[in-house]
C-alpha positions as CSV (number, residue, x, y, z in Angstrom):
1,M,17.7,125.8,73.4
2,R,14.7,123.2,73.4
3,Y,12.0,125.9,73.3
4,P,12.5,126.7,69.5
5,S,12.6,123.2,68.3
6,L,9.4,122.4,70.6
7,L,7.6,125.5,69.0
8,A,8.5,124.3,65.5
9,A,7.3,121.0,66.3
10,G,4.0,122.3,67.6
11,L,3.4,124.4,64.4
12,F,4.2,121.4,62.3
13,A,1.5,119.3,64.1
14,A,-0.8,122.2,64.0
15,T,-0.5,122.5,60.1
16,L,-1.1,118.7,59.6
17,G,-4.0,119.0,61.8
18,L,-5.7,121.9,59.9
19,A,-4.9,120.0,56.7
20,P,-8.1,118.1,56.5
21,A,-10.2,120.8,57.6
22,V,-9.0,123.1,54.8
23,A,-9.4,120.1,52.2
24,E,-13.0,119.5,53.5
25,E,-14.0,123.3,52.9
26,H,-12.6,123.5,49.6
27,G,-13.5,119.8,48.5
28,H,-11.4,116.7,48.9
29,N,-7.8,116.6,47.5
30,P,-7.8,114.5,44.3
31,P,-5.9,111.2,44.7
32,R,-2.6,111.2,43.0
33,Q,-2.4,109.1,39.8
34,S,0.4,107.2,37.8
35,W,0.8,108.8,34.5
36,S,3.3,107.7,31.9
37,F,4.1,111.2,30.9
38,A,5.1,112.1,34.4
39,G,8.7,113.1,35.4
40,V,11.8,114.0,33.6
41,F,11.8,110.8,31.3
42,G,7.9,110.6,31.0
43,K,6.2,110.3,27.5
44,F,2.7,110.2,26.3
45,D,1.3,106.5,25.6
46,E,0.1,106.7,22.2
47,A,-2.5,104.3,22.4
48,Q,-4.0,106.1,25.4
49,L,-4.1,109.3,23.5
50,Q,-6.0,108.0,20.8
51,R,-8.7,106.6,23.4
52,G,-8.6,110.0,25.2
53,F,-9.4,111.8,21.8
54,Q,-12.2,109.3,21.2
55,V,-13.8,110.1,24.5
56,Y,-13.3,113.8,23.8
57,K,-14.9,113.6,20.3
58,E,-17.8,111.3,21.2
59,V,-18.7,112.8,24.6
60,C,-16.9,116.1,25.7
61,S,-16.8,118.0,22.3
62,N,-20.6,118.3,22.7
63,C,-20.0,121.1,25.1
64,H,-16.3,122.0,25.3
65,S,-14.3,123.4,22.3
66,M,-10.6,123.1,21.9
67,K,-9.7,126.1,19.9
68,L,-6.0,126.3,20.2
69,V,-5.3,122.6,18.9
70,K,-5.2,122.2,15.0
71,F,-6.1,118.9,13.3
72,R,-2.6,118.4,12.0
73,N,-1.4,118.4,15.6
74,L,-2.9,114.9,16.0
75,S,-0.5,113.5,13.5
76,E,2.8,115.1,14.9
77,E,5.5,113.3,16.6
78,G,4.8,112.8,20.2
79,G,1.2,113.0,19.8
80,P,-1.8,110.3,19.4
81,G,0.0,109.1,16.3
82,F,-2.9,109.4,13.7
83,S,-1.8,109.3,10.1
84,D,-1.8,112.2,7.6
85,A,-4.7,110.6,5.9
86,Q,-6.6,109.9,9.0
87,V,-6.4,113.7,9.9
88,K,-7.5,114.9,6.6
89,A,-10.4,112.7,6.7
90,L,-11.3,113.8,10.5
91,A,-10.8,117.8,9.3
92,E,-13.2,117.2,6.4
93,T,-16.1,116.1,8.8
94,Y,-16.0,119.6,10.2
95,Q,-17.4,122.9,8.8
96,I,-15.2,125.8,8.9
97,K,-16.4,129.5,8.7
98,D,-14.3,131.2,6.2
99,E,-14.3,134.2,3.5
100,N,-14.2,133.5,-0.3
101,D,-12.1,135.6,-2.7
102,K,-14.9,138.3,-2.7
103,G,-14.9,138.6,1.2
104,E,-18.0,136.9,1.5
105,S,-18.7,134.5,4.6
106,I,-18.8,130.8,3.4
107,E,-18.6,127.5,5.2
108,R,-16.1,124.9,3.9
109,P,-14.8,121.6,5.0
110,G,-11.9,121.7,7.5
111,R,-8.4,121.3,6.4
112,P,-5.3,119.7,8.6
113,A,-4.1,123.5,9.0
114,D,-7.5,124.4,10.6
115,A,-7.9,124.5,14.4
116,F,-11.0,122.6,15.9
117,P,-14.0,125.0,15.5
118,L,-15.6,126.8,18.2
119,L,-19.0,125.4,19.1
120,H,-20.7,128.9,19.7
121,P,-19.7,132.3,18.3
122,N,-19.1,133.7,21.8
123,E,-19.0,133.2,25.3
124,K,-22.5,134.7,25.9
125,A,-23.9,132.2,23.4
126,A,-22.0,129.4,24.9
127,A,-23.4,130.3,28.5
128,A,-27.0,130.7,27.1
129,A,-26.8,127.0,25.8
130,H,-25.5,125.7,29.0
131,G,-27.7,127.0,31.7
132,G,-25.8,130.3,32.2
133,K,-22.2,129.3,32.3
134,A,-19.9,128.8,29.5
135,P,-18.1,125.6,29.5
136,P,-14.3,126.2,29.5
137,D,-12.2,125.4,26.4
138,F,-10.3,122.3,26.6
139,S,-7.1,123.7,24.8
140,V,-4.9,124.4,28.1
141,L,-7.5,123.2,30.7
142,A,-5.1,120.7,32.1
143,K,-2.4,123.5,32.9
144,A,-5.2,125.7,34.2
145,R,-6.5,123.5,36.7
146,T,-4.8,122.4,39.8
147,Y,-5.1,122.2,43.6
148,E,-2.9,122.8,46.7
149,R,-1.5,119.5,48.2
150,G,-0.6,121.3,51.3
151,F,2.5,121.0,53.6
152,P,4.9,119.1,53.3
153,A,3.8,117.6,50.0
154,F,4.2,120.6,48.2
155,V,7.8,121.1,48.9
156,F,8.6,117.7,47.3
157,D,6.4,118.6,44.1
158,A,8.5,121.7,43.6
159,L,11.9,119.8,43.5
160,P,13.9,120.0,40.4
161,L,14.2,116.7,38.1
162,T,12.1,114.8,40.8
163,G,9.2,117.0,41.4
164,Y,5.7,116.5,40.2
165,S,3.6,118.8,38.0
166,E,0.5,116.7,37.2
167,Q,-1.9,118.1,39.6
168,G,-4.1,119.4,36.6
169,V,-4.6,116.0,35.3
170,D,-5.3,114.5,38.7
171,Y,-7.8,116.9,39.3
172,I,-9.5,116.3,36.0
173,H,-9.6,112.7,36.4
174,A,-10.8,113.1,40.0
175,L,-13.8,115.7,38.9
176,M,-15.0,113.4,36.5
177,T,-15.2,110.2,38.7
178,G,-16.4,112.3,41.9
179,Y,-20.0,112.4,41.4
180,E,-21.9,110.6,44.1
181,D,-25.0,111.3,46.4
182,A,-24.8,114.3,48.5
183,P,-24.1,113.6,52.0
184,K,-27.0,114.1,54.6
185,G,-27.4,117.8,55.4
186,T,-25.8,119.2,52.2
187,E,-28.2,121.1,49.8
188,V,-28.0,120.7,46.1
189,P,-30.1,122.9,44.1
190,D,-32.0,121.8,41.5
191,G,-30.0,121.5,38.1
192,T,-26.6,120.9,39.9
193,F,-25.1,117.9,41.3
194,Y,-22.7,116.9,44.2
195,N,-19.1,116.1,43.3
196,K,-16.8,115.7,46.2
197,Y,-13.7,117.0,44.5
198,Y,-15.5,120.1,43.0
199,P,-13.8,123.0,45.1
200,Q,-16.4,125.3,45.3
201,G,-18.8,123.8,47.8
202,Q,-18.7,120.5,46.2
203,V,-21.8,121.5,43.9
204,I,-21.2,121.7,40.1
205,A,-23.7,122.7,37.2
206,M,-22.0,120.0,35.0
207,P,-23.9,116.7,34.8
208,P,-21.9,113.5,35.0
209,P,-20.2,113.4,31.6
210,L,-19.4,109.6,31.5
211,S,-20.8,106.3,32.4
212,D,-19.7,102.9,32.1
213,G,-20.0,101.5,28.5
214,A,-20.7,105.0,27.0
215,V,-17.7,104.9,24.7
216,T,-16.9,101.8,22.7
217,Y,-13.2,101.0,22.5
218,A,-11.3,99.0,20.0
219,K,-11.5,95.1,20.5
220,N,-8.7,92.6,20.6
221,A,-8.4,89.3,18.6
222,K,-10.9,87.7,21.2
223,G,-13.4,90.5,20.6
224,E,-12.7,91.9,24.2
225,P,-11.9,95.5,25.1
226,V,-8.2,96.4,25.1
227,V,-8.9,98.3,28.3
228,P,-11.8,98.5,30.7
229,E,-15.0,100.6,29.4
230,T,-15.5,102.1,32.7
231,V,-15.6,105.8,34.0
232,D,-12.3,105.5,35.6
233,Q,-10.6,104.5,32.4
234,Y,-12.5,107.1,30.2
235,A,-11.6,109.7,32.8
236,K,-7.9,108.7,32.8
237,D,-7.6,108.7,29.0
238,V,-9.3,112.1,28.3
239,A,-7.3,113.7,31.0
240,A,-4.1,112.2,29.4
241,F,-5.2,113.6,26.2
242,M,-6.0,117.0,27.6
243,A,-2.5,116.9,29.1
244,W,-1.2,116.6,25.4
245,A,-3.5,118.9,24.0
246,A,-2.1,121.7,26.8
247,E,1.4,120.8,25.7
248,P,1.7,119.0,22.5
249,H,5.5,119.4,22.3
250,M,6.2,118.2,25.7
251,M,8.2,114.9,24.7
252,A,10.4,117.2,22.2
253,R,10.8,119.6,25.1
254,K,11.9,117.0,27.4
255,A,14.4,115.6,24.9
256,L,15.9,118.9,24.4
257,G,16.2,119.8,27.9
258,F,18.1,116.5,28.4
259,R,20.4,117.2,25.6
260,V,21.1,120.4,26.9
261,I,22.0,119.2,30.6
262,L,24.2,116.4,29.1
263,F,26.0,119.1,27.2
264,L,26.4,121.4,30.0
265,I,27.7,118.4,32.3
266,I,30.4,117.8,29.4
267,L,31.1,121.4,29.0
268,S,31.7,121.5,32.6
269,G,34.2,118.7,32.7
270,L,36.3,120.2,29.8
271,L,36.3,123.5,31.4
272,Y,37.6,122.0,34.5
273,Y,40.3,120.0,32.6
274,V,41.3,123.1,30.4
275,K,41.6,125.0,33.6
276,K,43.8,122.5,35.4
277,R,45.9,122.4,32.1
278,V,46.1,126.1,31.7
279,W,47.1,127.1,35.5
280,K,49.3,124.0,36.2
281,P,52.6,125.4,34.8
282,L,51.9,128.7,36.6
283,G,51.3,127.1,39.8
284,G,54.8,125.1,39.8
285,E,56.7,128.3,39.2
286,V,55.1,129.9,42.3
287,H,55.8,126.8,44.3
288,G,59.2,127.0,43.3
289,L,59.8,130.6,44.1
290,Q,58.7,130.1,47.7
291,P,62.1,128.4,49.1
292,E,64.1,131.3,47.6
293,L,61.7,133.8,49.2
294,H,62.1,131.9,52.5
295,R,65.8,131.9,52.3
296,T,65.9,135.7,51.5
297,S,63.8,136.5,54.4
């Protein structure tokens, strides 16, 4: 009886032993971050989303579009919390391609109902402008990117209510902070960069997008930045903004889910109570007949 347990223990140890090798082949696993929106009761930090949008607008939007997000989303509940006037003023800084009443192509100032415009007319043009590879759209990138945490971590990630589904934003933060000098013996072709978290050979075509002090954040009363103006902070802020862009109604969905679960709990209790009340008289009659049946037999 001991052999199956010993075999299971051996397989478990072998799995753990192989995990570092697999991670090294496909890039280091991103470190897990602490996000305000993680978990069942998590919610977005409005100030962080505003900083993240600032990083996107000043840095990332030079290469990455965000075609599925509309300007008006920025003022909706659960988002960055911009006012309608701020959104209207922001939209007007963009030129939107449209058609007039005669069907002629025109360009007009943006409106809150418009989506963020594409930077290039098509993917081929985007690839040609960026060294042969089109930068991915930011709209749902936080949901599209992920990584395998391996056994047994993935088991706990999949648990209901207590699971973890923020691997995408962990990866985005790690990628933007993972640029460093290549280890000895690692060949990095011209025009590419070494990033220890990039899964395809740790060699990436995108240059380091951020640097300390690249974005000037709002200051407090003493004239000091509210948060550090560092690569790590920029990466956290823009990753959180990308998580919101991928799921702008997340907080409403969580609130609805909580109400549904609470309703189901109350409904289950009421159904149990009604069942006891309905079947209690019938149960008494059956027990009352049992002695008569016993004497007859």
